[in-house]
DRENDREN-308926 format. One record per atom (N, C-alpha, C): residue in three letters; atom name; x, y, z. Coordinates in Angstrom, 2 decimals. Last residue first. Example, Ala and Ser with C-alpha at 12.3 -4.5 7.8 and 13.67 -1.06 7.14 Angstrom:
# residues 2
PT   resn   name        px        py        pz
PT    SER      N     12.85     -2.25      7.08
PT    SER     CA     13.67     -1.06      7.14
PT    SER      C     12.90      0.03      7.87
PT    ALA      N     13.19     -5.69      7.80
PT    ALA     CA     12.30     -4.50      7.80
PT    ALA      C     13.20     -3.30      7.80
***
This chain:
# residues 195
PT   resn   name        px        py        pz
PT    PHE      N     41.22    -51.02    110.40
PT    PHE     CA     43.06    -51.37    111.09
PT    PHE      C     43.71    -51.17    109.71
PT    TYR      N     39.11    -50.38    109.93
PT    TYR     CA     39.61    -50.12    112.04
PT    TYR      C     40.53    -51.43    111.54
PT    LYS      N     37.99    -51.05    107.55
PT    LYS     CA     38.61    -49.65    108.24
PT    LYS      C     38.99    -49.58    109.78
PT    LEU      N     37.75    -53.54    107.23
PT    LEU     CA     39.20    -53.34    107.39
PT    LEU      C     39.41    -51.52    107.79
PT    PHE      N     34.69    -53.69    107.96
PT    PHE     CA     35.21    -54.15    109.42
PT    PHE      C     36.59    -53.95    108.92
PT    LYS      N     33.31    -52.42    105.18
PT    LYS     CA     33.93    -51.62    107.27
PT    LYS      C     34.07    -52.14    108.28
PT    ILE      N     34.66    -54.54    103.78
PT    ILE     CA     34.76    -53.46    103.70
PT    ILE      C     34.70    -52.35    104.77
PT    HIS      N     32.84    -56.81    105.04
PT    HIS     CA     34.00    -56.78    105.11
PT    HIS      C     35.02    -55.35    104.82
PT    ILE      N     30.81    -57.52    105.01
PT    ILE     CA     30.41    -56.57    106.53
PT    ILE      C     32.03    -56.80    106.11
PT    ILE      N     30.01    -59.22    103.09
PT    ILE     CA     29.00    -57.94    102.99
PT    ILE      C     29.78    -57.31    103.96
PT    GLY      N     32.17    -61.24    104.01
PT    GLY     CA     32.09    -60.62    102.91
PT    GLY      C     31.50    -59.47    102.50
PT    ASN      N     32.28    -62.65    106.51
PT    ASN     CA     31.00    -63.03    105.76
PT    ASN      C     31.17    -62.46    104.62
PT    SER      N     35.50    -61.97    107.32
PT    SER     CA     33.63    -62.45    107.24
PT    SER      C     33.27    -63.17    106.08
PT    ALA      N     38.33    -61.74    108.08
PT    ALA     CA     37.83    -62.96    107.81
PT    ALA      C     36.36    -62.63    107.81
PT    ILE      N     42.24    -61.46    107.89
PT    ILE     CA     40.90    -60.58    107.88
PT    ILE      C     39.94    -61.34    107.57
PT    ILE      N     45.59    -61.32    109.65
PT    ILE     CA     44.15    -61.54    108.85
PT    ILE      C     42.60    -61.46    109.54
PT    CYS      N     48.56    -59.48    109.57
PT    CYS     CA     46.90    -59.68    110.33
PT    CYS      C     46.03    -60.59    109.00
PT    LYS      N     51.36    -60.18    108.21
PT    LYS     CA     50.87    -60.94    109.83
PT    LYS      C     49.08    -60.36    110.45
PT    ASP      N     51.63    -62.92    105.74
PT    ASP     CA     51.21    -61.63    106.23
PT    ASP      C     50.97    -61.56    107.86
PT    GLU      N     53.21    -64.51    104.97
PT    GLU     CA     53.80    -63.07    104.86
PT    GLU      C     52.97    -62.09    105.78
PT    PHE      N     51.95    -67.13    104.66
PT    PHE     CA     53.38    -67.02    105.56
PT    PHE      C     53.87    -65.75    105.29
PT    MET      N     49.11    -66.79    104.35
PT    MET     CA     50.03    -67.08    105.45
PT    MET      C     51.04    -67.02    105.90
PT    ASN      N     47.87    -64.18    102.53
PT    ASN     CA     49.30    -64.60    102.24
PT    ASN      C     50.06    -65.03    103.98
PT    TYR      N     44.44    -62.87    101.25
PT    TYR     CA     45.62    -62.90    102.91
PT    TYR      C     47.41    -63.84    102.15
PT    GLU      N     45.04    -59.95     99.25
PT    GLU     CA     44.92    -61.59     99.61
PT    GLU      C     45.53    -62.15    100.10
PT    SER      N     44.33    -56.79    100.67
PT    SER     CA     44.61    -57.79     99.65
PT    SER      C     44.23    -59.39    100.43
PT    GLY      N     43.19    -55.48    102.45
PT    GLY     CA     42.23    -55.86    101.84
PT    GLY      C     42.30    -57.00    100.79
PT    LYS      N     44.91    -54.71    104.31
PT    LYS     CA     44.69    -54.13    103.93
PT    LYS      C     43.85    -54.59    102.39
PT    GLU      N     45.16    -56.99    105.99
PT    GLU     CA     44.15    -55.63    106.95
PT    GLU      C     43.97    -55.05    106.20
PT    ASN      N     44.21    -59.64    104.06
PT    ASN     CA     44.77    -58.96    105.01
PT    ASN      C     44.55    -57.84    105.56
PT    SER      N     41.10    -61.92    103.81
PT    SER     CA     42.07    -60.85    103.71
PT    SER      C     43.45    -60.76    104.51
PT    VAL      N     38.41    -63.74    102.84
PT    VAL     CA     40.37    -63.56    103.71
PT    VAL      C     40.32    -62.86    103.25
PT    LYS      N     34.80    -64.30    102.72
PT    LYS     CA     36.27    -63.98    101.93
PT    LYS      C     37.38    -63.01    103.74
PT    GLY      N     32.13    -66.47    102.34
PT    GLY     CA     32.37    -65.50    102.69
PT    GLY      C     34.29    -65.30    102.98
PT    GLY      N     30.91    -69.04    101.27
PT    GLY     CA     31.18    -67.62    100.87
PT    GLY      C     31.47    -66.44    101.47
PT    ALA      N     32.21    -71.21    101.15
PT    ALA     CA     31.37    -70.90    102.56
PT    ALA      C     30.50    -69.41    102.27
PT    GLU      N     34.39    -71.11    101.00
PT    GLU     CA     33.56    -72.14     99.66
PT    GLU      C     32.74    -72.17    100.86
PT    SER      N     35.82    -69.69    102.48
PT    SER     CA     36.14    -69.08    101.43
PT    SER      C     34.56    -70.15    100.45
PT    LEU      N     35.91    -71.60    104.97
PT    LEU     CA     35.39    -69.87    105.07
PT    LEU      C     34.95    -69.19    103.28
PT    ILE      N     37.34    -73.70    104.19
PT    ILE     CA     36.07    -73.33    104.56
PT    ILE      C     35.49    -72.18    104.42
PT    ILE      N     39.64    -72.78    103.71
PT    ILE     CA     39.08    -72.58    103.01
PT    ILE      C     37.72    -73.07    102.73
PT    ILE      N     39.98    -71.30    106.45
PT    ILE     CA     40.68    -70.07    104.88
PT    ILE      C     39.77    -71.23    104.07
PT    GLY      N     41.11    -73.41    107.34
PT    GLY     CA     39.72    -72.74    107.85
PT    GLY      C     39.69    -71.93    106.59
PT    ALA      N     43.07    -74.46    106.51
PT    ALA     CA     42.10    -75.50    106.52
PT    ALA      C     40.90    -74.77    106.76
PT    SER      N     44.91    -72.62    107.88
PT    SER     CA     45.24    -72.97    106.21
PT    SER      C     44.06    -74.41    105.54
PT    VAL      N     45.30    -71.71    110.13
PT    VAL     CA     44.44    -70.92    108.80
PT    VAL      C     44.27    -71.57    108.05
PT    ASP      N     47.40    -72.77    111.90
PT    ASP     CA     46.25    -72.02    112.24
PT    ASP      C     45.37    -72.00    111.33
PT    TRP      N     49.69    -73.32    109.54
PT    TRP     CA     48.42    -74.70    110.25
PT    TRP      C     47.31    -73.95    110.67
PT    PRO      N     50.89    -71.11    109.39
PT    PRO     CA     49.82    -71.62    108.21
PT    PRO      C     48.85    -72.16    108.47
PT    LYS      N     50.08    -68.89    112.35
PT    LYS     CA     51.39    -69.56    111.21
PT    LYS      C     50.42    -70.17    110.40
PT    LEU      N     49.24    -65.29    113.30
PT    LEU     CA     48.91    -66.57    113.20
PT    LEU      C     50.27    -66.82    112.32
PT    ASN      N     49.05    -62.14    113.94
PT    ASN     CA     51.22    -63.67    114.66
PT    ASN      C     50.47    -64.48    114.26
PT    THR      N     46.17    -61.99    115.21
PT    THR     CA     47.71    -61.16    114.16
PT    THR      C     48.05    -62.40    114.51
PT    GLU      N     42.67    -61.89    113.65
PT    GLU     CA     44.20    -62.03    114.83
PT    GLU      C     45.57    -61.73    113.88
PT    TYR      N     39.43    -61.18    113.56
PT    TYR     CA     40.18    -61.20    112.92
PT    TYR      C     41.52    -61.80    114.26
PT    TYR      N     36.33    -62.28    112.14
PT    TYR     CA     37.13    -62.97    112.96
PT    TYR      C     38.50    -61.70    112.37
PT    GLY      N     32.46    -61.79    111.65
PT    GLY     CA     33.82    -61.97    111.37
PT    GLY      C     34.11    -62.54    112.35
PT    ASP      N     30.08    -63.12    112.46
PT    ASP     CA     29.87    -62.18    111.48
PT    ASP      C     31.14    -61.65    110.62
PT    PHE      N     29.71    -66.51    113.96
PT    PHE     CA     30.14    -65.15    113.45
PT    PHE      C     30.54    -64.96    112.90
PT    LYS      N     27.75    -68.31    112.63
PT    LYS     CA     27.85    -67.77    113.81
PT    LYS      C     28.54    -66.49    114.43
PT    GLY      N     27.93    -68.98    109.19
PT    GLY     CA     27.40    -68.18    110.43
PT    GLY      C     27.21    -67.57    111.29
PT    GLU      N     29.73    -70.64    109.03
PT    GLU     CA     28.62    -71.10    109.14
PT    GLU      C     27.32    -69.76    109.76
PT    ALA      N     31.97    -69.55    108.87
PT    ALA     CA     31.27    -69.81    107.57
PT    ALA      C     30.54    -70.40    107.73
PT    VAL      N     32.74    -68.46    111.04
PT    VAL     CA     32.60    -67.49    110.37
PT    VAL      C     31.74    -68.05    109.40
PT    TYR      N     32.65    -71.67    112.15
PT    TYR     CA     32.49    -70.38    112.95
PT    TYR      C     31.92    -68.72    112.27
PT    CYS      N     35.69    -71.25    110.51
PT    CYS     CA     35.00    -72.06    110.73
PT    CYS      C     33.49    -71.66    111.15
PT    LEU      N     37.02    -69.60    112.02
PT    LEU     CA     36.81    -68.87    111.15
PT    LEU      C     36.11    -70.51    110.82
PT    ASP      N     37.44    -71.15    114.66
PT    ASP     CA     37.46    -69.07    114.17
PT    ASP      C     36.20    -68.93    112.92
PT    LEU      N     38.73    -72.72    114.26
PT    LEU     CA     37.59    -72.39    114.98
PT    LEU      C     36.79    -71.56    114.19
PT    ALA      N     41.21    -72.16    113.55
PT    ALA     CA     40.68    -72.81    113.25
PT    ALA      C     39.66    -73.12    113.33
PT    ALA      N     42.03    -70.29    116.00
PT    ALA     CA     42.12    -69.81    114.71
PT    ALA      C     40.86    -70.74    113.71
PT    SER      N     40.92    -70.56    119.12
PT    SER     CA     40.85    -72.01    118.26
PT    SER      C     40.94    -70.94    116.54
PT    GLY      N     39.59    -68.98    121.02
PT    GLY     CA     41.53    -69.23    121.16
PT    GLY      C     41.52    -70.26    120.07
PT    PHE      N     37.98    -67.41    121.39
PT    PHE     CA     37.78    -68.96    122.22
PT    PHE      C     39.43    -68.78    121.94
PT    ARG      N     36.28    -64.35    122.11
PT    ARG     CA     37.70    -64.77    121.85
PT    ARG      C     37.60    -66.18    122.82
PT    ARG      N     34.20    -62.02    120.94
PT    ARG     CA     34.40    -63.33    121.48
PT    ARG      C     35.93    -63.67    121.42
PT    ILE      N     32.32    -58.80    121.33
PT    ILE     CA     32.98    -59.67    120.42
PT    ILE      C     33.82    -60.67    121.44
PT    ASP      N     29.64    -57.13    119.62
PT    ASP     CA     30.31    -57.96    120.95
PT    ASP      C     31.60    -58.70    120.32
PT    GLN      N     28.41    -55.53    117.40
PT    GLN     CA     27.65    -56.24    118.40
PT    GLN      C     28.30    -56.00    119.89
PT    CYS      N     30.63    -52.72    116.72
PT    CYS     CA     30.11    -53.76    116.39
PT    CYS      C     28.89    -54.51    118.30
PT    LYS      N     32.10    -50.64    118.37
PT    LYS     CA     31.05    -51.05    116.79
PT    LYS      C     30.70    -51.39    116.63
PT    PRO      N     33.64    -51.24    120.56
PT    PRO     CA     32.44    -49.85    120.05
PT    PRO      C     31.75    -50.20    119.08
PT    LEU      N     35.54    -53.06    119.10
PT    LEU     CA     34.34    -53.48    120.12
PT    LEU      C     33.22    -52.06    120.06
PT    ILE      N     37.05    -51.35    117.54
PT    ILE     CA     36.25    -51.71    116.76
PT    ILE      C     34.66    -52.90    118.14
PT    LYS      N     38.90    -49.62    118.73
PT    LYS     CA     38.14    -49.43    118.38
PT    LYS      C     36.98    -50.52    117.22
PT    SER      N     39.84    -51.51    121.76
PT    SER     CA     38.80    -50.65    121.52
PT    SER      C     38.39    -49.54    120.26
PT    LEU      N     41.13    -53.17    120.22
PT    LEU     CA     39.94    -54.06    120.99
PT    LEU      C     38.76    -52.37    121.24
PT    LYS      N     43.04    -52.41    118.78
PT    LYS     CA     41.75    -53.39    117.51
PT    LYS      C     41.00    -53.77    118.48
PT    GLU      N     44.87    -51.85    121.12
PT    GLU     CA     43.77    -50.73    119.88
PT    GLU      C     42.81    -51.23    119.01
PT    ILE      N     45.35    -54.15    121.97
PT    ILE     CA     44.67    -52.98    122.67
PT    ILE      C     43.94    -52.28    122.16
PT    VAL      N     46.65    -55.46    120.09
PT    VAL     CA     45.41    -55.94    120.70
PT    VAL      C     44.78    -55.05    121.43
PT    TRP      N     49.03    -53.44    119.87
PT    TRP     CA     47.91    -54.05    118.77
PT    TRP      C     46.73    -53.95    119.30
PT    ASN      N     49.96    -53.89    122.58
PT    ASN     CA     49.52    -52.42    122.28
PT    ASN      C     48.25    -52.65    121.05
PT    LEU      N     51.19    -56.32    122.03
PT    LEU     CA     49.89    -56.23    123.04
PT    LEU      C     49.23    -54.72    122.80
PT    ASP      N     52.53    -56.06    119.86
PT    ASP     CA     51.91    -57.10    119.71
PT    ASP      C     50.65    -56.58    120.44
PT    ASP      N     54.24    -54.26    121.13
PT    ASP     CA     54.01    -54.06    119.99
PT    ASP      C     52.52    -54.63    120.05
PT    ARG      N     55.97    -55.83    123.87
PT    ARG     CA     54.75    -54.80    123.84
PT    ARG      C     53.94    -54.36    122.82
PT    ASN      N     55.71    -59.34    124.08
PT    ASN     CA     55.81    -58.06    122.45
PT    ASN      C     55.06    -56.64    123.62
PT    GLU      N     55.13    -60.89    126.44
PT    GLU     CA     57.02    -60.59    125.77
PT    GLU      C     57.07    -59.39    124.75
PT    ALA      N     52.28    -61.46    125.12
PT    ALA     CA     53.42    -62.37    126.45
PT    ALA      C     54.40    -61.04    127.10
PT    GLY      N     52.18    -61.66    122.62
PT    GLY     CA     51.88    -60.30    123.14
PT    GLY      C     51.93    -60.40    125.06
PT    SER      N     53.01    -64.49    121.23
PT    SER     CA     53.84    -62.89    121.46
PT    SER      C     53.54    -61.96    121.97
PT    TYR      N     50.12    -64.86    121.33
PT    TYR     CA     50.75    -65.85    121.91
PT    TYR      C     52.50    -64.71    122.37
PT    PRO      N     48.11    -62.92    120.89
PT    PRO     CA     48.99    -63.53    119.89
PT    PRO      C     49.78    -64.15    121.53
PT    PHE      N     44.69    -63.94    120.98
PT    PHE     CA     45.35    -62.97    121.42
PT    PHE      C     46.74    -63.77    121.02
PT    GLY      N     41.67    -63.33    118.32
PT    GLY     CA     42.50    -63.91    119.93
PT    GLY      C     43.31    -63.39    119.70
PT    THR      N     37.95    -62.92    117.74
PT    THR     CA     39.48    -62.82    117.29
PT    THR      C     40.09    -63.37    118.51
PT    ALA      N     34.55    -62.23    115.71
PT    ALA     CA     35.53    -63.44    116.62
PT    ALA      C     37.23    -62.71    117.04
PT    ILE      N     32.22    -60.34    116.14
PT    ILE     CA     32.95    -60.50    116.10
PT    ILE      C     34.27    -61.32    116.76
PT    LEU      N     28.76    -59.75    115.45
PT    LEU     CA     29.77    -60.47    115.95
PT    LEU      C     30.94    -61.27    115.49
PT    ALA      N     27.10    -57.26    114.00
PT    ALA     CA     28.03    -57.99    113.74
PT    ALA      C     28.40    -58.92    115.24
PT    ARG      N     25.51    -54.88    114.36
PT    ARG     CA     24.90    -56.25    114.79
PT    ARG      C     25.66    -57.16    114.15
PT    GLY      N     27.35    -53.04    113.64
PT    GLY     CA     26.24    -52.81    114.43
PT    GLY      C     25.73    -54.10    115.12
PT    PHE      N     27.47    -53.91    110.64
PT    PHE     CA     28.69    -53.43    110.81
PT    PHE      C     28.40    -53.47    112.86
PT    ASP      N     25.39    -55.07    108.66
PT    ASP     CA     24.73    -54.49    109.35
PT    ASP      C     26.02    -54.48    110.42
PT    SER      N     24.52    -57.37    107.06
PT    SER     CA     25.48    -56.24    106.83
PT    SER      C     25.61    -54.83    107.68
PT    PHE      N     24.02    -60.87    107.82
PT    PHE     CA     24.02    -59.40    108.17
PT    PHE      C     24.97    -58.17    107.39
PT    LYS      N     24.50    -63.47    106.74
PT    LYS     CA     23.44    -62.52    105.68
PT    LYS      C     24.11    -61.17    105.97
PT    SER      N     26.51    -65.31    106.90
PT    SER     CA     26.14    -65.00    107.57
PT    SER      C     25.57    -64.14    106.57
PT    VAL      N     27.66    -68.74    105.05
PT    VAL     CA     28.50    -67.05    105.88
PT    VAL      C     27.06    -66.64    106.54
PT    GLU      N     26.87    -72.11    104.86
PT    GLU     CA     26.68    -70.46    104.14
PT    GLU      C     27.50    -69.78    105.57
PT    ILE      N     27.25    -75.73    104.60
PT    ILE     CA     26.70    -74.98    105.48
PT    ILE      C     27.10    -72.96    104.67
PT    LYS      N     25.24    -78.69    103.99
PT    LYS     CA     26.27    -77.48    103.75
PT    LYS      C     26.05    -76.26    104.73
PT    LYS      N     26.01    -81.55    106.37
PT    LYS     CA     25.10    -80.57    105.98
PT    LYS      C     25.74    -79.24    104.95
PT    GLY      N     28.20    -83.29    107.32
PT    GLY     CA     27.28    -83.75    106.24
PT    GLY      C     26.10    -82.30    106.06
PT    ASN      N     29.24    -82.05    109.65
PT    ASN     CA     29.10    -82.27    109.72
PT    ASN      C     27.83    -82.97    108.76
PT    LYS      N     29.60    -78.86    107.60
PT    LYS     CA     29.88    -79.26    108.72
PT    LYS      C     28.63    -80.76    108.98
PT    TYR      N     31.16    -77.01    104.39
PT    TYR     CA     30.11    -78.54    104.64
PT    TYR      C     30.48    -78.77    106.63
PT    ALA      N     30.96    -75.24    101.78
PT    ALA     CA     31.66    -75.99    102.15
PT    ALA      C     30.28    -76.48    103.48
PT    GLY      N     32.03    -76.55     97.76
PT    GLY     CA     30.83    -75.67     99.09
PT    GLY      C     31.57    -76.21    100.47
PT    GLY      N     32.85    -76.77     95.91
PT    GLY     CA     32.57    -77.95     96.05
PT    GLY      C     31.48    -77.34     96.90
PT    GLY      N     35.60    -75.73     95.53
PT    GLY     CA     34.15    -75.74     94.31
PT    GLY      C     33.22    -76.24     94.28
PT    ALA      N     38.12    -77.02     97.15
PT    ALA     CA     38.04    -76.34     96.23
PT    ALA      C     36.19    -76.14     95.13
PT    GLU      N     35.67    -78.39    100.13
PT    GLU     CA     36.51    -78.98     98.66
PT    GLU      C     36.51    -78.01     97.98
PT    ALA      N     35.65    -78.92    103.31
PT    ALA     CA     35.61    -78.55    102.47
PT    ALA      C     36.32    -78.91    101.01
PT    TYR      N     34.53    -79.80    106.74
PT    TYR     CA     35.47    -79.57    105.37
PT    TYR      C     34.81    -78.87    104.78
PT    PHE      N     34.04    -80.42    109.79
PT    PHE     CA     34.07    -78.90    109.02
PT    PHE      C     34.90    -79.49    108.03
PT    LEU      N     32.50    -81.42    112.52
PT    LEU     CA     33.36    -81.68    111.11
PT    LEU      C     33.07    -80.62    110.71
PT    GLU      N     31.81    -81.74    115.87
PT    GLU     CA     32.23    -80.91    114.75
PT    GLU      C     32.85    -81.17    113.92
PT    ASP      N     31.78    -83.55    118.60
PT    ASP     CA     31.53    -83.76    117.20
PT    ASP      C     31.59    -82.28    116.12
PT    LEU      N     33.15    -81.73    120.66
PT    LEU     CA     31.58    -81.48    120.14
PT    LEU      C     31.17    -81.52    118.90
PT    VAL      N     35.60    -82.98    120.57
PT    VAL     CA     35.06    -82.82    121.69
PT    VAL      C     33.63    -82.72    121.90
PT    PRO      N     36.99    -82.84    118.30
PT    PRO     CA     36.55    -84.18    118.71
PT    PRO      C     36.04    -84.60    119.67
PT    ASN      N     36.70    -81.00    115.49
PT    ASN     CA     36.53    -80.53    117.06
PT    ASN      C     36.45    -81.78    117.26
PT    TYR      N     37.96    -80.62    112.50
PT    TYR     CA     36.93    -81.25    113.51
PT    TYR      C     37.82    -81.31    115.25
PT    VAL      N     38.76    -79.52    109.24
PT    VAL     CA     39.19    -79.35    111.24
PT    VAL      C     37.87    -79.88    111.80
PT    ILE      N     40.13    -79.52    106.34
PT    ILE     CA     39.15    -80.71    106.76
PT    ILE      C     39.55    -79.56    108.64
PT    GLY      N     39.71    -78.88    102.43
PT    GLY     CA     40.39    -78.73    104.24
PT    GLY      C     39.71    -79.30    105.35
PT    PHE      N     41.68    -78.77     99.54
PT    PHE     CA     40.86    -79.29    100.28
PT    PHE      C     40.96    -78.54    101.61
PT    ARG      N     42.95    -77.06     98.06
PT    ARG     CA     42.22    -77.48     97.29
PT    ARG      C     41.06    -78.14     98.15
PT    PRO      N     45.13    -73.57     98.03
PT    PRO     CA     44.04    -74.51     99.05
PT    PRO      C     42.85    -75.01     98.00
PT    LYS      N     47.51    -73.36     95.71
PT    LYS     CA     46.32    -72.88     96.17
PT    LYS      C     45.69    -73.84     97.37
PT    LYS      N     50.60    -74.44     95.29
PT    LYS     CA     50.19    -73.35     96.89
PT    LYS      C     48.93    -72.54     96.81
PT    GLU      N     50.04    -76.30     93.90
PT    GLU     CA     50.53    -75.73     93.58
PT    GLU      C     50.73    -73.64     94.03
PT    GLU      N     47.83    -77.62     96.47
PT    GLU     CA     47.72    -77.66     94.94
PT    GLU      C     48.31    -76.54     94.44
PT    TYR      N     46.80    -78.03     99.91
PT    TYR     CA     47.11    -77.10     99.14
PT    TYR      C     48.47    -78.00     98.04
PT    VAL      N     45.22    -79.29    102.30
PT    VAL     CA     45.84    -79.61    101.29
PT    VAL      C     45.92    -78.90    100.04
PT    GLY      N     45.03    -78.68    106.02
PT    GLY     CA     44.41    -77.74    104.87
PT    GLY      C     45.31    -78.50    104.08
PT    VAL      N     43.65    -79.79    109.19
PT    VAL     CA     44.33    -79.91    107.78
PT    VAL      C     43.97    -79.62    107.06
PT    SER      N     43.92    -80.10    112.09
PT    SER     CA     43.17    -78.76    111.57
PT    SER      C     44.41    -79.24    109.69
PT    ILE      N     41.48    -80.28    115.15
PT    ILE     CA     42.97    -80.85    114.20
PT    ILE      C     42.15    -80.52    112.75
PT    ALA      N     40.93    -78.09    118.40
PT    ALA     CA     40.16    -79.06    116.76
PT    ALA      C     41.90    -79.40    115.84
PT    CYS      N     39.19    -76.77    120.97
PT    CYS     CA     40.03    -77.19    119.81
PT    CYS      C     40.12    -78.04    118.67
PT    HIS      N     36.88    -76.41    123.05
PT    HIS     CA     36.80    -75.61    121.79
PT    HIS      C     38.78    -75.67    121.42
PT    PRO      N     36.37    -77.33    125.42
PT    PRO     CA     36.03    -78.04    124.53
PT    PRO      C     36.08    -77.21    123.11
PT    ILE      N     38.89    -77.10    127.80
PT    ILE     CA     38.02    -76.55    127.53
PT    ILE      C     37.62    -76.75    125.84
PT    GLN      N     40.86    -78.83    129.12
PT    GLN     CA     39.65    -79.06    129.10
PT    GLN      C     38.59    -78.35    128.91
PT    HIS      N     43.68    -77.03    129.53
PT    HIS     CA     42.45    -77.13    130.62
PT    HIS      C     41.24    -77.66    130.18
PT    PHE      N     44.69    -78.72    126.79
PT    PHE     CA     44.79    -78.64    128.35
PT    PHE      C     44.24    -78.72    129.57
PT    PHE      N     42.31    -77.28    125.03
PT    PHE     CA     42.86    -78.67    125.12
PT    PHE      C     43.56    -79.29    126.47
PT    ASN      N     43.69    -74.57    125.57
PT    ASN     CA     41.92    -74.76    125.60
PT    ASN      C     41.93    -77.11    126.08
PT    THR      N     46.25    -74.51    124.35
PT    THR     CA     45.52    -74.57    126.34
PT    THR      C     44.00    -74.39    126.41
PT    THR      N     45.86    -75.35    121.77
PT    THR     CA     46.39    -76.15    123.00
PT    THR      C     46.04    -75.95    124.23
PT    GLY      N     44.29    -74.89    119.03
PT    GLY     CA     43.79    -75.09    120.64
PT    GLY      C     44.68    -75.73    121.75
PT    ASP      N     44.22    -77.52    118.19
PT    ASP     CA     44.66    -75.81    117.87
PT    ASP      C     43.77    -75.98    118.52
PT    ILE      N     46.55    -80.45    117.11
PT    ILE     CA     45.89    -79.99    118.12
PT    ILE      C     45.55    -78.17    117.91
PT    PRO      N     48.17    -80.67    114.76
PT    PRO     CA     47.24    -81.67    115.50
PT    PRO      C     46.16    -81.24    116.28
PT    ASP      N     47.94    -79.08    111.61
PT    ASP     CA     47.54    -78.69    112.97
PT    ASP      C     46.77    -79.66    114.49
PT    ILE      N     49.35    -79.29    108.15
PT    ILE     CA     48.57    -79.85    109.84
PT    ILE      C     48.64    -78.89    111.49
PT    ILE      N     49.14    -79.48    105.48
PT    ILE     CA     49.72    -78.56    106.31
PT    ILE      C     48.54    -78.98    107.63
PT    ILE      N     50.27    -80.59    102.42
PT    ILE     CA     49.33    -81.54    103.35
PT    ILE      C     50.20    -80.22    104.13
PT    SER      N     51.23    -79.30     99.08
PT    SER     CA     51.52    -79.75    100.39
PT    SER      C     50.40    -80.60    101.41
PT    ASN      N     53.23    -77.69     96.71
PT    ASN     CA     52.05    -78.49     96.80
PT    ASN      C     52.62    -79.98     98.43
PT    ASN      N     54.81    -76.23     98.37
PT    ASN     CA     54.34    -75.95     96.88
PT    ASN      C     52.85    -76.60     96.92
PT    PHE      N     56.56    -74.92    101.04
PT    PHE     CA     55.27    -74.86    100.88
PT    PHE      C     54.87    -74.65     99.15
PT    GLU      N     59.29    -75.08    102.11
PT    GLU     CA     58.37    -76.49    101.54
PT    GLU      C     57.35    -76.11    101.67
PT    GLU      N     59.78    -72.43    102.08
PT    GLU     CA     60.48    -73.12    101.02
PT    GLU      C     59.82    -74.33    101.55
PT    LYS      N     58.51    -71.47    104.88
PT    LYS     CA     58.07    -71.60    103.77
PT    LYS      C     58.20    -71.99    102.99
PT    THR      N     59.18    -74.69    107.45
PT    THR     CA     59.55    -73.29    106.69
PT    THR      C     58.17    -73.49    105.14
PT    SER      N     58.37    -76.39    110.23
PT    SER     CA     57.96    -76.76    108.40
PT    SER      C     57.91    -75.39    108.43
PT    GLU      N     57.40    -77.45    112.74
PT    GLU     CA     58.37    -76.76    112.46
PT    GLU      C     58.75    -76.82    110.91
PT    GLU      N     54.36    -77.75    112.64
PT    GLU     CA     54.66    -76.42    113.75
PT    GLU      C     56.00    -76.33    113.15
PT    ALA      N     54.74    -78.56    109.25
PT    ALA     CA     53.23    -79.03    110.51
PT    ALA      C     54.23    -77.73    110.89
PT    ILE      N     53.14    -80.29    105.28
PT    ILE     CA     54.01    -78.93    106.77
PT    ILE      C     53.28    -78.89    108.30
PT    MET      N     54.88    -82.66    103.50
PT    MET     CA     54.21    -82.31    104.44
PT    MET      C     54.27    -80.79    105.22
***
C-alpha cells in the first residue's frame, strides 16, 4: 500500500490511497473533495476509484473495461476547438514559498487563459481528472502532484477515452514528472504547445 508517506521504491504491485484529496476544501466545507484509490500491477494501472461523499459522485474504471460514474458509462468531450475548451488547473502548495513554482503558475495562466474558453481551479486533482473523463472539463494541467493525487484519476480518464502525458507529450510518470497534462485527447497537441 502506498500513501502520503511512501516512496517510489515501494511502487510495483500497489494500492495507492489518498484518504482526502482536497483537504483544504474539506476543512472549509467546500464539497470538492474525494477519497482516491488506485490499484497497480507491475506498475500499470488496473483499477481506480474516486468517491466524493459530499456530492455522492462515484467514479471508477478497470483497465479495458471503460469508465463509470454512479453506474453510468462516461466519456470525454468531443471538443476540438481549443478556443471553446474549459480547462482545469491547480496551484502547487510549494507556490507559497517557491518563487519558481509561483512564476510557473502565472506564466501558464497568462498563456492558456486567453486561448481557451476559461480556466477553473477547484482544488482536487483526483476530481479534476474525473471531470475531464466525464466531459465537464476538456483539459487539465498541474505541477508538483504526488502519486496519490492522480493514481486513480489517470485510469478513469484513460478508460473514458482521454489522454494523459507530461508537458513534453511523453507518457506521464507520476513519480518522475513534475507536470501532468490531461485532456479529451482531441485537443492534446494544441494544449501541449503552451508548455
